[in-house]
C-alpha beads as a LAMMPS data file, in Angstrom:
LAMMPS data file: protein, C-alpha beads

413 atoms
412 bonds

1 atom types
1 bond types

-500.0 500.0 xlo xhi
-500.0 500.0 ylo yhi
-500.0 500.0 zlo zhi

Masses

1 110.0

Atoms # bond

1 1 1 -18.164 26.619 -10.132
2 1 1 -16.503 25.008 -13.173
3 1 1 -13.436 22.784 -13.204
4 1 1 -11.103 25.534 -14.432
5 1 1 -12.065 27.898 -11.606
6 1 1 -11.798 25.126 -9.048
7 1 1 -8.341 24.151 -10.305
8 1 1 -7.275 27.777 -9.953
9 1 1 -8.621 27.931 -6.404
10 1 1 -6.551 24.870 -5.484
11 1 1 -3.419 26.214 -7.181
12 1 1 -3.660 29.417 -5.163
13 1 1 -3.071 27.302 -2.037
14 1 1 0.168 25.801 -3.437
15 1 1 2.447 27.572 -0.971
16 1 1 0.253 26.665 1.956
17 1 1 0.069 23.044 0.860
18 1 1 3.834 22.771 0.590
19 1 1 4.291 24.427 4.015
20 1 1 1.755 22.064 5.597
21 1 1 3.442 18.994 4.140
22 1 1 6.815 20.219 5.409
23 1 1 5.446 20.829 8.906
24 1 1 3.959 17.360 8.944
25 1 1 7.232 15.735 7.828
26 1 1 9.060 17.385 10.749
27 1 1 7.053 15.242 13.166
28 1 1 8.473 11.700 13.388
29 1 1 5.635 9.182 12.990
30 1 1 7.587 5.920 12.777
31 1 1 5.784 3.046 14.481
32 1 1 6.971 1.494 17.757
33 1 1 7.970 -1.751 16.004
34 1 1 10.818 0.277 14.528
35 1 1 11.602 2.157 17.732
36 1 1 9.499 5.156 16.704
37 1 1 7.059 7.234 18.781
38 1 1 3.959 6.425 16.732
39 1 1 1.525 8.891 15.203
40 1 1 0.101 10.825 18.184
41 1 1 2.062 14.047 17.742
42 1 1 1.541 14.081 13.989
43 1 1 -2.148 13.475 14.597
44 1 1 -2.324 16.508 16.923
45 1 1 -0.732 18.664 14.255
46 1 1 -3.162 17.482 11.573
47 1 1 -6.204 18.007 13.759
48 1 1 -4.988 21.549 14.403
49 1 1 -4.390 22.112 10.672
50 1 1 -7.878 20.880 9.733
51 1 1 -9.399 23.063 12.435
52 1 1 -7.504 26.146 11.233
53 1 1 -8.773 25.502 7.717
54 1 1 -12.312 25.677 9.015
55 1 1 -13.392 22.025 9.330
56 1 1 -15.774 21.569 12.213
57 1 1 -16.427 17.801 12.206
58 1 1 -13.291 15.939 13.320
59 1 1 -13.482 12.560 15.046
60 1 1 -10.716 10.499 16.586
61 1 1 -10.830 6.714 16.960
62 1 1 -8.032 5.530 19.282
63 1 1 -6.444 2.133 19.536
64 1 1 -4.714 1.162 22.784
65 1 1 -1.023 0.403 22.336
66 1 1 1.236 0.371 25.415
67 1 1 4.321 0.400 23.221
68 1 1 3.942 4.109 22.316
69 1 1 4.495 6.972 24.800
70 1 1 0.831 8.068 24.805
71 1 1 -0.483 4.479 25.019
72 1 1 -2.801 5.176 22.090
73 1 1 -2.661 5.252 18.285
74 1 1 -5.039 7.783 16.639
75 1 1 -7.231 7.371 13.574
76 1 1 -8.727 10.688 12.489
77 1 1 -11.814 11.386 10.387
78 1 1 -12.379 14.858 8.919
79 1 1 -15.894 15.201 7.539
80 1 1 -17.770 17.614 5.298
81 1 1 -21.480 17.050 4.759
82 1 1 -22.699 16.777 1.189
83 1 1 -25.947 17.360 -0.679
84 1 1 -26.768 13.626 -0.963
85 1 1 -26.664 10.629 1.404
86 1 1 -23.744 9.003 -0.466
87 1 1 -20.350 8.739 1.268
88 1 1 -16.887 9.093 -0.227
89 1 1 -13.842 8.089 1.841
90 1 1 -10.215 8.923 1.070
91 1 1 -7.949 6.760 3.218
92 1 1 -4.345 7.860 3.787
93 1 1 -1.891 6.947 6.536
94 1 1 0.074 9.046 9.009
95 1 1 2.840 6.615 9.884
96 1 1 6.087 6.179 7.951
97 1 1 8.827 3.638 7.622
98 1 1 12.122 4.409 9.435
99 1 1 14.693 6.651 7.822
100 1 1 17.224 3.854 7.310
101 1 1 20.900 4.732 6.803
102 1 1 21.204 8.435 7.554
103 1 1 24.456 8.559 5.550
104 1 1 22.481 7.895 2.391
105 1 1 20.361 11.034 2.776
106 1 1 21.309 14.360 1.169
107 1 1 19.219 16.212 3.744
108 1 1 18.030 15.183 7.220
109 1 1 14.876 13.064 6.738
110 1 1 12.841 15.037 9.306
111 1 1 14.079 18.475 8.250
112 1 1 12.322 18.811 4.878
113 1 1 13.911 20.753 2.058
114 1 1 12.103 22.135 -0.989
115 1 1 14.434 22.060 -3.959
116 1 1 12.724 23.058 -7.176
117 1 1 9.748 20.716 -7.622
118 1 1 10.956 18.294 -4.932
119 1 1 9.950 18.179 -1.274
120 1 1 12.533 15.965 0.436
121 1 1 11.736 14.115 3.661
122 1 1 10.701 10.776 5.103
123 1 1 7.026 10.163 4.362
124 1 1 6.791 13.002 1.844
125 1 1 5.424 10.774 -0.921
126 1 1 4.346 7.844 1.262
127 1 1 1.752 8.981 2.278
128 1 1 2.031 12.649 3.141
129 1 1 1.520 13.989 -0.364
130 1 1 -1.933 12.429 -0.738
131 1 1 -2.992 13.187 2.806
132 1 1 -2.287 16.907 2.317
133 1 1 -3.623 16.885 -1.273
134 1 1 -6.968 15.406 -0.263
135 1 1 -7.276 17.843 2.638
136 1 1 -6.629 20.888 0.462
137 1 1 -8.795 19.503 -2.324
138 1 1 -11.678 19.459 0.119
139 1 1 -10.650 22.835 1.523
140 1 1 -11.042 24.387 -1.944
141 1 1 -14.742 23.481 -1.856
142 1 1 -15.078 24.778 1.686
143 1 1 -13.510 28.131 0.767
144 1 1 -15.610 28.487 -2.359
145 1 1 -18.812 27.648 -0.536
146 1 1 -19.460 24.610 -2.771
147 1 1 -21.400 21.860 -1.038
148 1 1 -19.941 18.461 -1.986
149 1 1 -22.274 16.114 -3.747
150 1 1 -21.453 13.298 -1.346
151 1 1 -20.577 13.312 2.344
152 1 1 -16.776 13.455 2.300
153 1 1 -14.765 11.571 4.903
154 1 1 -10.979 12.013 5.015
155 1 1 -9.615 9.100 7.039
156 1 1 -6.050 9.352 8.351
157 1 1 -4.985 6.036 9.846
158 1 1 -2.132 4.765 11.990
159 1 1 -0.141 1.577 11.639
160 1 1 -0.357 1.115 7.844
161 1 1 3.330 0.301 7.537
162 1 1 3.136 -2.574 10.004
163 1 1 -0.096 -4.384 9.290
164 1 1 -3.131 -2.112 10.044
165 1 1 -3.898 -3.574 13.472
166 1 1 -4.145 -0.124 15.096
167 1 1 -5.434 1.559 11.932
168 1 1 -7.750 0.331 9.195
169 1 1 -8.683 -2.765 11.218
170 1 1 -9.908 -0.560 14.076
171 1 1 -11.947 1.652 11.693
172 1 1 -13.549 -1.329 9.917
173 1 1 -14.400 -2.948 13.228
174 1 1 -16.780 -0.119 14.050
175 1 1 -20.108 -1.434 12.865
176 1 1 -21.883 0.897 10.456
177 1 1 -19.062 3.398 10.149
178 1 1 -18.150 2.471 6.563
179 1 1 -21.072 1.034 4.616
180 1 1 -21.096 -1.403 1.708
181 1 1 -22.544 1.285 -0.532
182 1 1 -19.803 3.790 0.344
183 1 1 -17.200 4.818 -2.237
184 1 1 -13.544 4.479 -1.184
185 1 1 -10.326 5.862 -2.635
186 1 1 -7.066 4.552 -1.251
187 1 1 -3.972 6.433 -2.524
188 1 1 -1.753 3.485 -1.739
189 1 1 -0.326 3.004 -5.228
190 1 1 0.193 5.234 -8.247
191 1 1 1.901 5.898 -11.544
192 1 1 4.075 8.893 -12.557
193 1 1 1.367 10.256 -14.856
194 1 1 -1.619 9.447 -12.618
195 1 1 -3.160 7.303 -15.324
196 1 1 -3.798 4.069 -13.447
197 1 1 -6.661 3.149 -11.093
198 1 1 -5.954 -0.050 -9.114
199 1 1 -8.989 -2.316 -8.924
200 1 1 -7.436 -5.644 -7.934
201 1 1 -4.308 -7.165 -6.421
202 1 1 -2.712 -10.573 -6.761
203 1 1 -2.629 -12.953 -3.831
204 1 1 0.699 -12.952 -2.034
205 1 1 2.466 -15.908 -0.466
206 1 1 5.890 -16.004 1.160
207 1 1 6.871 -19.632 1.628
208 1 1 9.744 -21.188 3.541
209 1 1 11.248 -24.493 2.424
210 1 1 13.468 -26.576 4.681
211 1 1 15.243 -29.594 3.174
212 1 1 16.776 -32.049 5.660
213 1 1 19.361 -34.578 4.540
214 1 1 22.453 -35.935 6.284
215 1 1 25.683 -33.978 6.821
216 1 1 29.021 -35.561 5.955
217 1 1 32.552 -34.749 4.752
218 1 1 32.708 -33.533 1.171
219 1 1 35.247 -36.264 0.331
220 1 1 32.746 -39.030 1.289
221 1 1 29.440 -37.927 -0.260
222 1 1 28.123 -41.493 -0.270
223 1 1 27.963 -41.327 3.534
224 1 1 25.525 -38.472 3.597
225 1 1 22.564 -36.877 1.796
226 1 1 23.274 -33.506 0.229
227 1 1 20.430 -31.201 1.323
228 1 1 21.725 -28.379 -0.861
229 1 1 21.626 -30.447 -4.015
230 1 1 18.209 -31.860 -3.185
231 1 1 16.913 -28.337 -2.502
232 1 1 18.214 -27.102 -5.877
233 1 1 16.508 -29.958 -7.742
234 1 1 13.262 -29.437 -5.863
235 1 1 13.357 -25.681 -6.416
236 1 1 13.722 -25.944 -10.196
237 1 1 11.107 -28.659 -10.522
238 1 1 8.607 -26.879 -8.263
239 1 1 8.821 -23.594 -10.192
240 1 1 8.438 -25.355 -13.557
241 1 1 5.393 -27.282 -12.311
242 1 1 3.694 -24.229 -10.839
243 1 1 4.150 -22.196 -14.019
244 1 1 2.627 -25.030 -16.073
245 1 1 -0.208 -25.713 -13.607
246 1 1 -1.273 -22.052 -13.248
247 1 1 -0.778 -20.454 -16.668
248 1 1 -3.633 -17.919 -16.825
249 1 1 -2.924 -14.438 -18.269
250 1 1 -4.738 -11.267 -17.177
251 1 1 -3.775 -8.133 -19.115
252 1 1 -4.834 -5.863 -16.203
253 1 1 -1.625 -6.896 -14.469
254 1 1 2.016 -6.289 -15.315
255 1 1 3.368 -8.931 -15.533
256 1 1 0.055 -10.467 -16.637
257 1 1 0.771 -13.949 -15.216
258 1 1 1.184 -15.432 -11.758
259 1 1 4.807 -15.278 -10.635
260 1 1 6.596 -18.020 -8.699
261 1 1 10.050 -16.820 -7.704
262 1 1 12.764 -18.325 -5.523
263 1 1 14.292 -15.481 -3.532
264 1 1 16.078 -15.846 -0.181
265 1 1 18.644 -18.641 0.410
266 1 1 19.848 -19.227 3.963
267 1 1 23.413 -20.158 4.905
268 1 1 23.983 -23.871 5.310
269 1 1 27.384 -23.770 7.029
270 1 1 30.626 -21.747 7.258
271 1 1 32.992 -24.057 5.385
272 1 1 33.274 -25.496 1.900
273 1 1 34.377 -29.055 2.656
274 1 1 31.172 -30.207 4.362
275 1 1 28.131 -31.582 2.536
276 1 1 25.213 -29.830 4.251
277 1 1 22.548 -31.828 5.995
278 1 1 20.120 -28.901 6.086
279 1 1 19.217 -26.240 3.504
280 1 1 16.458 -23.668 3.686
281 1 1 15.268 -21.071 1.200
282 1 1 12.165 -18.997 0.430
283 1 1 9.694 -18.400 -2.362
284 1 1 7.783 -15.236 -3.171
285 1 1 4.575 -16.016 -5.084
286 1 1 2.198 -13.397 -6.574
287 1 1 -0.837 -15.280 -7.788
288 1 1 -3.735 -14.150 -9.981
289 1 1 -7.005 -13.925 -7.973
290 1 1 -8.627 -16.760 -9.948
291 1 1 -6.226 -19.279 -8.375
292 1 1 -6.531 -20.412 -4.771
293 1 1 -3.376 -20.225 -2.658
294 1 1 -4.478 -23.530 -1.084
295 1 1 -4.263 -25.162 -4.530
296 1 1 -0.859 -23.572 -5.166
297 1 1 0.408 -24.905 -1.839
298 1 1 -1.070 -28.342 -2.518
299 1 1 0.860 -28.502 -5.833
300 1 1 4.056 -27.415 -4.117
301 1 1 3.646 -30.101 -1.477
302 1 1 2.889 -32.724 -4.120
303 1 1 6.198 -31.990 -5.822
304 1 1 7.929 -31.983 -2.419
305 1 1 6.658 -35.502 -1.702
306 1 1 8.074 -36.699 -5.023
307 1 1 11.493 -35.263 -4.212
308 1 1 11.484 -36.679 -0.693
309 1 1 11.258 -40.152 -2.215
310 1 1 13.691 -39.432 -5.058
311 1 1 16.404 -37.712 -2.973
312 1 1 15.849 -39.461 0.407
313 1 1 15.308 -36.178 2.241
314 1 1 12.610 -34.544 4.317
315 1 1 11.067 -31.359 2.866
316 1 1 9.031 -29.026 5.085
317 1 1 7.005 -26.373 3.285
318 1 1 5.282 -23.598 5.325
319 1 1 3.677 -20.203 4.797
320 1 1 5.677 -17.310 6.204
321 1 1 3.082 -14.798 5.076
322 1 1 -0.197 -15.171 3.259
323 1 1 -2.602 -12.565 1.788
324 1 1 -5.376 -13.943 -0.342
325 1 1 -6.608 -11.616 -3.066
326 1 1 -9.678 -9.570 -2.243
327 1 1 -12.605 -9.427 -4.679
328 1 1 -12.136 -7.080 -7.627
329 1 1 -13.678 -3.660 -7.759
330 1 1 -15.532 -3.753 -11.105
331 1 1 -14.067 -1.435 -13.708
332 1 1 -17.553 -0.022 -14.360
333 1 1 -18.244 0.612 -10.649
334 1 1 -19.346 4.039 -9.471
335 1 1 -16.127 4.881 -7.658
336 1 1 -13.953 3.971 -10.654
337 1 1 -16.199 5.997 -12.989
338 1 1 -16.286 9.027 -10.685
339 1 1 -12.536 8.960 -10.115
340 1 1 -11.855 8.497 -13.837
341 1 1 -14.049 11.494 -14.658
342 1 1 -12.200 13.724 -12.154
343 1 1 -8.758 12.634 -13.426
344 1 1 -9.740 13.229 -17.018
345 1 1 -11.182 16.648 -16.179
346 1 1 -7.991 17.782 -14.421
347 1 1 -5.211 15.962 -16.237
348 1 1 -6.765 15.536 -19.673
349 1 1 -5.953 11.822 -19.754
350 1 1 -8.287 8.804 -19.786
351 1 1 -7.269 6.569 -16.862
352 1 1 -6.977 2.806 -17.217
353 1 1 -7.923 0.136 -14.687
354 1 1 -4.956 -1.821 -13.372
355 1 1 -4.066 -4.804 -11.227
356 1 1 -0.845 -4.961 -9.188
357 1 1 1.285 -7.678 -7.649
358 1 1 1.635 -6.089 -4.196
359 1 1 -1.058 -5.698 -1.587
360 1 1 -2.737 -2.350 -0.949
361 1 1 -4.922 -0.941 1.831
362 1 1 -7.898 -1.140 -0.496
363 1 1 -7.975 -4.910 0.060
364 1 1 -9.483 -4.850 3.586
365 1 1 -12.379 -2.767 2.251
366 1 1 -12.951 -5.071 -0.730
367 1 1 -13.014 -8.112 1.528
368 1 1 -16.026 -6.567 3.251
369 1 1 -17.794 -5.981 -0.064
370 1 1 -16.912 -2.261 -0.120
371 1 1 -15.788 -1.100 -3.535
372 1 1 -12.449 0.632 -3.287
373 1 1 -10.113 2.086 -5.918
374 1 1 -6.409 2.802 -5.531
375 1 1 -4.997 5.933 -7.161
376 1 1 -2.367 8.646 -6.839
377 1 1 0.355 10.341 -8.875
378 1 1 3.793 9.376 -7.595
379 1 1 7.432 9.604 -8.501
380 1 1 7.860 6.129 -7.065
381 1 1 10.523 6.527 -4.363
382 1 1 8.571 5.470 -1.266
383 1 1 10.809 3.991 1.469
384 1 1 13.964 5.182 -0.376
385 1 1 16.642 7.339 1.137
386 1 1 16.085 10.861 -0.200
387 1 1 12.364 10.205 -0.561
388 1 1 10.628 13.220 -2.069
389 1 1 7.218 14.341 -3.220
390 1 1 6.599 16.406 -6.322
391 1 1 5.019 19.812 -5.792
392 1 1 3.319 19.499 -9.174
393 1 1 1.807 16.136 -8.180
394 1 1 0.714 17.545 -4.833
395 1 1 -1.231 20.361 -6.542
396 1 1 -2.635 18.293 -9.400
397 1 1 -3.845 15.509 -7.147
398 1 1 -5.503 18.083 -4.862
399 1 1 -7.312 19.392 -7.959
400 1 1 -8.478 15.854 -8.790
401 1 1 -9.806 15.388 -5.259
402 1 1 -11.612 18.734 -5.402
403 1 1 -13.386 17.764 -8.652
404 1 1 -14.115 14.256 -7.303
405 1 1 -15.611 15.682 -4.113
406 1 1 -17.646 18.298 -5.944
407 1 1 -19.135 15.667 -8.250
408 1 1 -22.284 16.925 -9.992
409 1 1 -22.010 20.198 -8.120
410 1 1 -18.960 21.103 -10.221
411 1 1 -19.518 22.000 -13.863
412 1 1 -17.219 19.907 -16.135
413 1 1 -17.993 21.921 -19.292

Bonds

1 1 1 2
2 1 2 3
3 1 3 4
4 1 4 5
5 1 5 6
6 1 6 7
7 1 7 8
8 1 8 9
9 1 9 10
10 1 10 11
11 1 11 12
12 1 12 13
13 1 13 14
14 1 14 15
15 1 15 16
16 1 16 17
17 1 17 18
18 1 18 19
19 1 19 20
20 1 20 21
21 1 21 22
22 1 22 23
23 1 23 24
24 1 24 25
25 1 25 26
26 1 26 27
27 1 27 28
28 1 28 29
29 1 29 30
30 1 30 31
31 1 31 32
32 1 32 33
33 1 33 34
34 1 34 35
35 1 35 36
36 1 36 37
37 1 37 38
38 1 38 39
39 1 39 40
40 1 40 41
41 1 41 42
42 1 42 43
43 1 43 44
44 1 44 45
45 1 45 46
46 1 46 47
47 1 47 48
48 1 48 49
49 1 49 50
50 1 50 51
51 1 51 52
52 1 52 53
53 1 53 54
54 1 54 55
55 1 55 56
56 1 56 57
57 1 57 58
58 1 58 59
59 1 59 60
60 1 60 61
61 1 61 62
62 1 62 63
63 1 63 64
64 1 64 65
65 1 65 66
66 1 66 67
67 1 67 68
68 1 68 69
69 1 69 70
70 1 70 71
71 1 71 72
72 1 72 73
73 1 73 74
74 1 74 75
75 1 75 76
76 1 76 77
77 1 77 78
78 1 78 79
79 1 79 80
80 1 80 81
81 1 81 82
82 1 82 83
83 1 83 84
84 1 84 85
85 1 85 86
86 1 86 87
87 1 87 88
88 1 88 89
89 1 89 90
90 1 90 91
91 1 91 92
92 1 92 93
93 1 93 94
94 1 94 95
95 1 95 96
96 1 96 97
97 1 97 98
98 1 98 99
99 1 99 100
100 1 100 101
101 1 101 102
102 1 102 103
103 1 103 104
104 1 104 105
105 1 105 106
106 1 106 107
107 1 107 108
108 1 108 109
109 1 109 110
110 1 110 111
111 1 111 112
112 1 112 113
113 1 113 114
114 1 114 115
115 1 115 116
116 1 116 117
117 1 117 118
118 1 118 119
119 1 119 120
120 1 120 121
121 1 121 122
122 1 122 123
123 1 123 124
124 1 124 125
125 1 125 126
126 1 126 127
127 1 127 128
128 1 128 129
129 1 129 130
130 1 130 131
131 1 131 132
132 1 132 133
133 1 133 134
134 1 134 135
135 1 135 136
136 1 136 137
137 1 137 138
138 1 138 139
139 1 139 140
140 1 140 141
141 1 141 142
142 1 142 143
143 1 143 144
144 1 144 145
145 1 145 146
146 1 146 147
147 1 147 148
148 1 148 149
149 1 149 150
150 1 150 151
151 1 151 152
152 1 152 153
153 1 153 154
154 1 154 155
155 1 155 156
156 1 156 157
157 1 157 158
158 1 158 159
159 1 159 160
160 1 160 161
161 1 161 162
162 1 162 163
163 1 163 164
164 1 164 165
165 1 165 166
166 1 166 167
167 1 167 168
168 1 168 169
169 1 169 170
170 1 170 171
171 1 171 172
172 1 172 173
173 1 173 174
174 1 174 175
175 1 175 176
176 1 176 177
177 1 177 178
178 1 178 179
179 1 179 180
180 1 180 181
181 1 181 182
182 1 182 183
183 1 183 184
184 1 184 185
185 1 185 186
186 1 186 187
187 1 187 188
188 1 188 189
189 1 189 190
190 1 190 191
191 1 191 192
192 1 192 193
193 1 193 194
194 1 194 195
195 1 195 196
196 1 196 197
197 1 197 198
198 1 198 199
199 1 199 200
200 1 200 201
201 1 201 202
202 1 202 203
203 1 203 204
204 1 204 205
205 1 205 206
206 1 206 207
207 1 207 208
208 1 208 209
209 1 209 210
210 1 210 211
211 1 211 212
212 1 212 213
213 1 213 214
214 1 214 215
215 1 215 216
216 1 216 217
217 1 217 218
218 1 218 219
219 1 219 220
220 1 220 221
221 1 221 222
222 1 222 223
223 1 223 224
224 1 224 225
225 1 225 226
226 1 226 227
227 1 227 228
228 1 228 229
229 1 229 230
230 1 230 231
231 1 231 232
232 1 232 233
233 1 233 234
234 1 234 235
235 1 235 236
236 1 236 237
237 1 237 238
238 1 238 239
239 1 239 240
240 1 240 241
241 1 241 242
242 1 242 243
243 1 243 244
244 1 244 245
245 1 245 246
246 1 246 247
247 1 247 248
248 1 248 249
249 1 249 250
250 1 250 251
251 1 251 252
252 1 252 253
253 1 253 254
254 1 254 255
255 1 255 256
256 1 256 257
257 1 257 258
258 1 258 259
259 1 259 260
260 1 260 261
261 1 261 262
262 1 262 263
263 1 263 264
264 1 264 265
265 1 265 266
266 1 266 267
267 1 267 268
268 1 268 269
269 1 269 270
270 1 270 271
271 1 271 272
272 1 272 273
273 1 273 274
274 1 274 275
275 1 275 276
276 1 276 277
277 1 277 278
278 1 278 279
279 1 279 280
280 1 280 281
281 1 281 282
282 1 282 283
283 1 283 284
284 1 284 285
285 1 285 286
286 1 286 287
287 1 287 288
288 1 288 289
289 1 289 290
290 1 290 291
291 1 291 292
292 1 292 293
293 1 293 294
294 1 294 295
295 1 295 296
296 1 296 297
297 1 297 298
298 1 298 299
299 1 299 300
300 1 300 301
301 1 301 302
302 1 302 303
303 1 303 304
304 1 304 305
305 1 305 306
306 1 306 307
307 1 307 308
308 1 308 309
309 1 309 310
310 1 310 311
311 1 311 312
312 1 312 313
313 1 313 314
314 1 314 315
315 1 315 316
316 1 316 317
317 1 317 318
318 1 318 319
319 1 319 320
320 1 320 321
321 1 321 322
322 1 322 323
323 1 323 324
324 1 324 325
325 1 325 326
326 1 326 327
327 1 327 328
328 1 328 329
329 1 329 330
330 1 330 331
331 1 331 332
332 1 332 333
333 1 333 334
334 1 334 335
335 1 335 336
336 1 336 337
337 1 337 338
338 1 338 339
339 1 339 340
340 1 340 341
341 1 341 342
342 1 342 343
343 1 343 344
344 1 344 345
345 1 345 346
346 1 346 347
347 1 347 348
348 1 348 349
349 1 349 350
350 1 350 351
351 1 351 352
352 1 352 353
353 1 353 354
354 1 354 355
355 1 355 356
356 1 356 357
357 1 357 358
358 1 358 359
359 1 359 360
360 1 360 361
361 1 361 362
362 1 362 363
363 1 363 364
364 1 364 365
365 1 365 366
366 1 366 367
367 1 367 368
368 1 368 369
369 1 369 370
370 1 370 371
371 1 371 372
372 1 372 373
373 1 373 374
374 1 374 375
375 1 375 376
376 1 376 377
377 1 377 378
378 1 378 379
379 1 379 380
380 1 380 381
381 1 381 382
382 1 382 383
383 1 383 384
384 1 384 385
385 1 385 386
386 1 386 387
387 1 387 388
388 1 388 389
389 1 389 390
390 1 390 391
391 1 391 392
392 1 392 393
393 1 393 394
394 1 394 395
395 1 395 396
396 1 396 397
397 1 397 398
398 1 398 399
399 1 399 400
400 1 400 401
401 1 401 402
402 1 402 403
403 1 403 404
404 1 404 405
405 1 405 406
406 1 406 407
407 1 407 408
408 1 408 409
409 1 409 410
410 1 410 411
411 1 411 412
412 1 412 413
């Protein structure tokens, strides 16, 4: 079968794809950390859907979690055997973030509405669109009787929105399940035209700074030590030093440099006429992989020591969150080349490799030496009120997956 015929076969399932996504959205899959029921009911629906489509090999890996009604969080693998020993994985997640302020929604978040090209509902784009697209992309091969080139494994995980403990971590802890030679696609980031393949992320550090001085009345500043003023001086000096110390540019990223931003500032008291004796604030750093977060922190602490002496304060600097960058997936790696070829065949565009500032679920695979690529086509409204997926993106991405899965068994001419 050639690409054109395969695209047509996928497009014929458009109505069924939209209906399946809507049915999935109706099942609340918010995690227990946000007072949700977890993914069990959604998992049951998806297992039933895959079975009705004709998939025979469906495995469930469960993680014990007493905070959900069933006591378990499911991770589901739908498999289709290929003509070679290679393995391709597409990793999507079943859970969603909470709906937030219901007054901000045009339509109820768990009662999906299809308006033109838009499918409204919580989790429609993040990550329902790609879960359904990959399933129906593989289903097109099943219906057409095309044997995939590689063994295809669709992995639907729990707990992506809250840290992967009951999801990807469980899967990767199973020795031999995902091998270092396997090819992994993680639709955890995308662009509106589907032109970017994520191959690397920056390191992330959230850092808390506490400056301790001495409180006094604002009319007698000489009796105290102004922690707010000392914090402001330290903040400005620290950012300037970090930007000078770590100046590297990498055009794969946008912005191409490491970023060192002061963000959250905590209250230091309710009234104006008191000089504060304590001030805390936070930094958000996104650091190019070539730089160690330990070295960044060491520089920050060096500047802090200088300001302790200069301003007669105590400065405590601590990590609130830390995620060191995983190794890059080479731009000439097999998964990037295969994915690029499928995107070009379907969309007629030549994809570009990209690095991003936020973490993705490809990183846990890369840390184990498994080459993973991030890709999808998104509007870019994940976590928003009135989140929606594009029907056009749903169909086109399913076509890309179908061509990717078919590999050499699909004629690109």
